N, C-alpha and C positions, 0 to 999 in steps of 0.2 A: 113237585114231581122228583122222585129219587134219581140220582145220577145212575146211568146204566152200569157203572162199575160197582156201585154200592148195592148189590142185590144178592139174594140168597144163593149160596154155592160159589161165589167169588172168593178169591184168596187175598188176604191182606197180610203184609209183613210190616211190623212196627219195631224200629230200633229204639232203644231207651224205653222199652215197653213194659218194664217191671213196675213202674211207679209214675206218678205225676200225670202230665198231659198224655204221655205215651200210653199208659194203662187206660186212662179214660177214653182215649180214642179207640184202643183195642176193644174195650167193652162195648163201645158204640158199633164197631164193625161186627162183633159177635151177636149183638142184639138184632142186627139186620140179617142174620142167618149166614154170615160169611164165616169161612174158615180162617183162623188167625194164627200167625206165628209171631211171638214176641222174642226179640233179641236184646240181650242186656248182659251185664256182668253180675255174677253172684248167683250161685245155684239156689240158695235159699230164697232169695228175693224172687227169682223166676218161678220157683215152685209155688210160692204163695200167690203170685199173680195168676199163674195157670189155674189154680183152684178156683179163683174168682171167675176167670173167663169160662171155665167149664160149666159153672153154674148159669152163665148167661147164654152160652152157645146152644143152638138148637140140637146139635149132635153131641153135646156134652164134651167129655175129654177127647173124643175122637176128632173133634174139629179144632183142637188146640195143640200147638207144638211150641216148644221153647228152644232157644239156642244161646249158649254162652258165646258171645261174639264181641270182640274189640273192633269197632268199626274203623279205627285208624289203621288197621292191618288189612290191606286189600285181599290178601290170600284168605283171611278169615271170612271176609264178606263173600268171596267166591264160594267158599264151603257152605256158607249160609244159603246162598242162592241155589246151589245144587241140592242141598238137603230139602228145601221147600219144594223144589221141582220134583224130587223123588217122592216126597210124602203127599203133596197136593196137586202135582201136575204142572205147576207154574204159578206165577204171581200176577195179580190184577191190580193191586193197590200196594204201593210202597210208600211208607212214611218214614223219611229220614229224620228222626227226632232226637237221637242220642246227643246229649250235651253235658258239659261240665262247666263249672264256674268257680275255680279255686281262688280267684282274685289275681290281680297283676298290677305292675307299675311300669311306666315307660322304660325304665332302666333295669328291669329285672323283676324277679329271678328268671333266668333264661328257660329253665325247665317248665315253669308255668306257661310261658308263651308257647313253647313247642308242643306241650300236651294239649292245651286249649285249641290251638289251630289244627293239630292232628285229629282230634275228636270232632270238634264243632264244624270245621270246614272240610277237612279231608274225609271225614266220615260221610258227609253228604255227597261229595264228589265220588268217593268209592262206591257208595250204594247206588247212585244214579248210573254210573258207568257200567257197573256189573249187572244190574237188573234191567235197565232200560232196553237193551237190544232184544232180550227174550220176551219182554212185555210187548214190544212193538211187533215182533215176529208172530206172537200169539194171535194177532188179528182181532183181539177183543177190546172193548172199551177199558181203558186203564187210567190210573192216576198215580203221579209221583208228587207227594206232599213233602216239602222241606220246611222244617221249623226254623224260622228266622227269629228276629227280635227287633223291637223298636230301637234298641241300642245299636243296631247295625244301620240305622237310617239317620237318627239324630245324633248319634255317637256322643253321649254325655261323658264328661270327665269321670275318672275313678276306676275304670277297668278296661284299659285300652286293648288288651289281648282279646277279650271277649268281643268288644266292639269290632275289631278288625276281622275276626272270624265270622261274625254274623253279617257284617257288611259284605264279605265274600260270599256268604250263602245267598244273599239277595241277588248279587250280580250273577252268580252261577245259575241260579234258578231262572232268572230272566233269559239268560243265554240258552238254557236247556229248553224252555218253552218255545223260544224262537226256532230252535233246531227241530223240535218235534212237530211244530205246525208246518214246517217246510219239508218234512220227510215224506217221501212217496213210499207207501207200503201196501201194495195190493190195490185192487180196484177202488176200495173205499178210502184209501189214504191211511195215514197213521191215526189210530184211535186212542192214543195215549197222550195225556196232557199233564203239564207240570203246574204246581201251585205253591205259593209262598204263604205259609201261616205266620202271622205276626202277632204273637200273644201280647196282651196287656200285662198288668200286675196279676200274677197267678200264684196262689199259695201252694208251693210244692217243696220237696226236700231241697231243691236248688235255691229257693228264695227264702226259706224259713228263717235262716239266721239264728237258730236256737229257739225260735218261738214255737209254741205248741198249739196256739189258737190262731185261727185265720184272722188277719187284720180286716177291719171293716171295709177298707178300700179294695181288697183283693177279690178276684173271682176264684172259684174252685176250678180244678182241672176239668171237672164234668161240664161246667158252664162253657169253658173254652172249647172243649171238644164239640159240644152241641152247636156253638157258633160256627166252628169249622165246617161241620156237616151242612149247615144252612148255606155257607159260602160256596161249598163245592157244588151243591145242588143248584145254586144260582149261576154257576159257571165263573165265579170270581177267580182271578189270578192272585191278586193281593187280598188276603183275608186278614184285614186289619181289625183286631179285637179291641173293643173298649174294656173298661172294668168299672168298679164302683166309684173310682176317683176321677177317671179321665174319660171324657166323652169322645165320640168320633170327631166332633167339631174341633175340640182342643187338640187332638192328635194332628188333624189337618193343619192347624195353625203352626204347630211346632215343626212339622215336616216342611212346610213352606218357608218358615223362618230359616231353617237349616240350609235349604237350597239357596235362600237369599243371601247367605254369607258370601257365596261365590258371585252371584249376580250384582250385588251391591258393593262388593269388595270390602266387606267388613272383616274384622279379625276372626280367625277360626273359633268356633264354639262361642260366638258372641252372645248367645243366650245366657251364658254364665259369666259374661264380662261385665264388670260393674258400670262401665260407661254406657252400656246398652240395656241395662235392667229396665229402665222406665219405658224405653221404646218397645222392648219385647212385651212388657206387660200390657201396653196399649194395643199392640198388634194382636195379642192373644185374646183380648176382650172383644175383638171384632169377629165374633162367631155367630 
């Protein structure tokens, strides 16, 4: 059964919607008869994406709008919310998906840290804080979907700024859902819920690394979006996506091992510590 917010005539806003998972999700919203706004940077990229969406939307171009929006700028996000409200009457589904990954090191460069956290974490906070009050007041079923990452849960070495930002997205989204489920809003209570999308290995511009062909282990953005829709329709909060390399069971073992670093008082990131390599391998095999 479809989620009551994912129905014809509802309005979806997707940040980072000009490509990758964002565009695939936007196409899924449009295919369900929803009106869609994609927000991103780059007028040309937005125009190309809008043309694709218009071909999928039941109302054609009339059901599609675009907005050049830097989600790290809260005033820009407020303008986005107002523009959607003026064009479509309000928002039923918000997907805070915009993200960047320029690379980072523990000791710098500082600008990479600031920009990653501004977009990947503050973009989610800005979107949620700006859109949620109006969505709740609308009194209609609604969804706020925040795109996290397994890197924000198991925090592998190599890109600490990205990990910090995505760990923040996880914690913020958990707090957001707790707040929403305890919000009194009219006789039926709050009808908006938050959800954390946790993609696996997905072949997008963010992960391509110069490659032009999808690696065998990666999912496509479309596979990820379809898994997301199934998770939303099932009512899942944590939408933990597998891929062609990593099963759900292996993800669970990795997550449990990461939590076990605290419980067992192991060194941090012990999964990548030479003294624990055999122990982790044995633990991972217990699937």
